[in-house]
C-alpha positions in Angstrom: -38.5 13.7 26.9 -40.9 15.8 28.9 -42.5 14.3 31.9 -46.3 14.1 32.3 -47.3 15.7 35.6 -50.4 16.0 37.7 -50.9 19.5 36.3 -51.6 18.0 32.9 -54.8 16.4 34.5 -57.7 18.5 33.3 -61.4 18.1 32.3 -60.5 15.6 29.6 -58.8 13.3 31.9 -61.5 13.6 34.6 -64.1 12.7 32.0 -62.1 9.5 31.4 -61.9 8.8 35.2 -65.8 9.3 35.3 -66.1 6.7 32.5 -63.9 4.3 34.2 -65.9 4.8 37.5 -69.1 4.0 35.7 -67.5 0.8 34.5 -66.8 -0.2 38.2 -63.4 1.4 38.7 -64.1 2.6 42.2 -65.0 -1.0 43.3 -61.8 -2.7 41.8 -59.8 -3.4 38.8 -61.6 -3.1 35.4 -60.1 -4.2 32.1 -60.0 -1.9 29.2 -58.0 -1.4 26.0 -56.9 1.9 24.5 -58.9 1.1 21.4 -62.1 0.5 23.4 -61.5 3.6 25.3 -60.8 5.5 22.1 -64.1 4.4 20.8 -66.0 5.6 23.9 -64.3 9.0 23.7 -64.6 9.4 20.0 -60.9 10.0 19.8 -57.7 8.4 18.5 -55.9 5.5 20.3 -53.0 7.7 21.0 -55.2 10.3 22.7 -56.8 7.6 24.9 -53.4 6.3 25.9 -52.2 9.9 26.8 -55.1 10.5 29.0 -54.5 7.4 30.9 -50.9 8.1 31.2 -51.8 11.5 32.7 -54.2 9.9 35.3 -51.6 7.5 36.3 -48.9 10.2 36.6 -51.3 12.3 38.7 -51.8 9.3 41.1 -55.5 9.3 40.2 -55.3 5.8 38.5 -53.4 2.6 38.8 -52.6 0.5 35.7 -51.4 -3.0 34.9 -50.7 -3.6 31.3 -51.4 -7.1 29.9 -51.2 -8.6 26.4 -54.7 -7.6 25.4 -55.3 -4.5 27.2 -54.8 -3.1 30.7 -56.4 -3.4 34.2 -57.1 -0.1 35.8 -58.3 0.9 39.2 -59.1 4.3 40.5 -57.0 5.5 43.5 -58.2 7.2 46.6 -57.0 10.5 45.1 -59.0 9.7 41.9 -62.0 9.1 44.1 -61.5 12.5 45.8 -61.3 14.1 42.3 -64.6 12.7 41.3 -66.2 13.7 44.6 -65.2 17.2 44.1 -66.8 17.1 40.6 -69.9 15.7 42.2 -70.1 18.5 44.8 -69.7 21.1 42.1 -72.7 19.6 40.3 -74.6 19.5 43.6 -74.0 23.1 44.0 -75.4 23.7 40.4 -78.6 21.6 40.8 -79.4 21.2 44.5 -80.7 23.7 47.1 -78.4 22.6 49.8 -74.8 22.8 49.5 -73.3 20.6 52.3 -70.8 18.0 52.7 -71.4 15.6 55.7 -68.2 14.4 57.5 -68.5 11.7 60.3 -65.9 11.2 63.1 -65.2 10.9 66.7 -64.2 13.5 69.3 -60.6 13.6 70.3 -58.4 15.6 72.4 -56.2 18.3 70.7 -52.6 19.3 71.7 -53.8 22.7 72.9 -52.5 24.7 70.0 -55.9 25.7 68.8 -56.6 27.8 72.0 -53.3 29.8 71.4 -53.9 30.6 67.7 -57.6 31.3 68.0 -56.9 33.8 70.7 -54.3 35.8 68.8 -55.4 39.5 68.2 -54.7 39.3 64.3 -57.2 36.3 63.9 -59.6 37.4 66.5 -60.4 40.8 64.7 -61.1 38.8 61.5 -63.3 36.1 63.2 -65.4 39.0 64.7 -65.7 40.7 61.3 -66.2 37.7 58.9 -67.7 35.1 61.1 -69.7 37.4 63.1 -68.6 36.2 66.7 -65.6 35.9 69.0 -64.7 32.1 69.1 -64.5 30.3 72.4 -60.7 30.1 72.8 -60.0 26.4 71.7 -61.3 24.0 69.0 -63.4 20.9 68.9 -61.2 18.2 67.3 -62.8 15.5 65.3 -61.0 12.4 64.0 -62.7 11.5 60.6 -63.7 8.1 59.6 -61.9 6.8 56.5 -64.8 7.5 54.1 -65.0 11.1 55.4 -61.4 11.5 54.9 -61.9 10.8 51.2 -65.0 12.9 51.1 -63.3 15.8 52.6 -61.8 17.1 49.5 -65.4 17.9 48.4 -65.4 20.7 50.9 -63.1 22.6 48.4 -66.0 23.0 46.1 -67.9 25.1 48.7 -67.6 28.9 49.3 -65.0 29.5 52.0 -64.6 32.3 54.5 -61.0 33.4 54.0 -58.9 34.4 57.0 -55.9 36.5 56.0 -52.4 35.9 57.0 -50.8 38.6 59.2 -47.6 39.4 61.1 -46.4 41.0 64.3 -43.0 42.1 65.6 -42.0 38.4 66.3 -43.3 36.4 63.4 -45.5 35.8 60.5 -49.0 34.0 60.7 -50.3 32.1 57.8 -53.8 32.4 56.2 -56.7 30.0 57.0 -60.0 29.0 55.7 -63.3 28.7 57.4 -66.5 27.0 56.3 -70.0 27.2 58.0 -70.8 24.0 59.9 -73.5 22.4 62.0 -72.5 19.6 64.6 -74.9 16.8 65.2 -74.5 14.2 68.0 -75.4 10.5 67.9 -78.4 11.6 70.1 -79.8 13.9 67.6 -78.6 17.1 69.5 -77.3 19.9 67.0 -75.5 23.0 67.1 -75.6 25.6 64.2 -73.4 28.6 63.7 -70.0 26.9 64.0 -67.2 26.9 61.4 -64.5 24.5 60.3 -61.0 26.1 60.3 -57.9 24.8 58.6 -54.6 26.4 57.2 -55.2 27.7 53.7 -52.9 25.2 52.0 -52.3 21.9 53.7 -52.4 18.1 53.0 -51.3 17.1 56.3 -53.5 15.4 58.9 -56.6 15.1 56.6 -58.3 12.9 59.1 -58.3 15.7 61.8 -60.9 18.2 61.6 -61.0 21.4 63.8 -64.3 23.3 64.5 -64.7 26.8 66.2 -67.9 28.3 67.6 -69.0 31.1 70.0 -69.5 28.5 72.7 -67.5 25.5 74.2 -68.9 22.9 72.0 -68.3 20.0 74.4 -70.2 21.7 77.0 -73.1 22.7 74.8 -73.6 19.2 73.2 -72.3 17.2 76.2 -69.5 15.7 74.2 -66.6 13.5 75.5 -63.7 11.8 73.8 -64.8 9.0 71.6 -68.4 10.4 71.1 -69.6 10.1 67.4 -70.5 13.4 65.6 -71.5 14.4 62.0 -70.2 17.8 60.9 -72.4 19.2 58.0 -70.0 21.7 56.2 -71.5 24.3 54.1 -74.5 26.7 54.1 -78.1 25.4 54.9 -80.4 27.2 52.6 
């Protein structure tokens, strides 16, 4: 038998996820039967069951089958998928395309300073971002709700930074997004960018920001201070 994989999750399955969210699936378990879902979808019971299986296999949904139906709940990954859909529609219908992420300032490991200063990246920063970044990153530890919301950033238009190599090693590509930093006191800094490896699912609670200036000095920031990072273009 073939195995249902996450790659089988498509628009039809996301539509089911949205329906379940409207029924309260983000707040907790909701009870539904395949026949009820089939009626809502105007589809067969088999189709409804198959879409639920695909959502479960893709870790977007949890299910507990009982005698008269099943209890379902949308997972954190499922919520992220819905938020990404939401951000796509925001880009279609709203003037602003931004994702607000909240967190606290933390000290990094110093790796950002090294990589930001490498010539292969520096040339691209100057060409594509329009400035030479301060040699170091502002590190923000995101709140739990912002970690979930972070996936919506992928619906925004990125500034790609290509991978490159020198005589010693190969350096991977990265993606940047325009960003504005706002402190709890209402001070703000525009013209910054978030930066992250092009393909990574690690340390999603850690956000790194680069700018022409040392942001800690410009905004008077210390470890533990709360900030909001608005990612995306302000139109």
